C-alpha positions, 0 to 999 in steps of 0.5 A: 575795322578790326580786320584792317587793324590786324592786317596793319599789325601783320604788315608792320611786323619786325622780321628780325624780332622773334617775338614780333614774328610769333605775335603776328604769324604764330605757328605758321610763321615759324614754318615759313621762317624755317623754310626761308632761312634754310632753303632760300639765300635771302633768308640768311638774316632771319632769327632762326635760333631765337625764334625756335627757342622763344616759340617753345617758351610761349607754348607754356603760356607763362611767358606772354599771356597775349601769345600762346602757341600749341607745342604739337603743331609748332614742332610739326611746322618747324621740322617741316619747314627746316627739312623741306627748306634744306632739301629745296636749297640743295636742289637749287644748288645742284641745278644752279651750281655756285652761280647764285652765290657768285652773284651775291653782293652780300659780304656776310653771305660770301663769308658764310659760303666760305665757311660752309665749304671749309666745313664740308672739306674739313669734317666730311659731308655727314658731320658738316651738314649736321654742324651747319644747322647750328651756325647762323648764315652757314645753315643757309648757304651750306645746303646749296653749296652741298648741291653745287659741290656734288654731295650725294643726294642720299647722304645729304638727305639723311644727315640734313634730316638728323641735323634739322630735327636736332636743331628745330625740335631741340631748341623748341623743347629747350624753350618749353622745358625752361618755360615750364620750370621757371616761374615768371620766365618772361622777365628773363626773355630778352637775356635768354634770347640774347644768350641763345644768339651768343651761343649760336655764334660760338662755332663761328668764333671758334673757327675764326680763332682756329684759322688764325692760330693755324695761320700763325703756326704756319707763319712761324714754321715758314 
């Protein structure tokens, strides 16, 4: 009976909610989500930023008595999923080209692909691969785009490892540090997660404003 109830709770998990994912699947869930969000196009909607931050917070044991994660295994699972996922996405793009993105019906995914291509063209391979890790949706589509556009495998691997570790380990340690230093941090969990989501959207908003400003300048010049 207890086993069936536990299974039912796992099946009822809200994949868009970081706390729900962690309560159901723990450290293993973090690794799977990191892999899916960075390696599979279907994972573009997953809450990567908030999941990593919340997981780090829960390692302190002060945010939620019911969910307690271990920092060491969490760091390993998150880094492994993020790095292997990105490499998998790159290989898929290299083999399938842009066919997968071309067949997608998701407007959000198409817009993410356009931003990923712009990043690669504007900033070069190294900087674009690192920056994409911190931009939702873009971090999902840039990896197959890099493969499809012929970014050298050695260059991609080096910089996706640097960006992937900075993103996954950095957000977890940020959550852990905050949970360790702020008493009763669980009272502020929802606002903190909302802040992480807003901050993660800043690069997208900045890019949109920059593009509009550039278009306005070109229009006035013409």
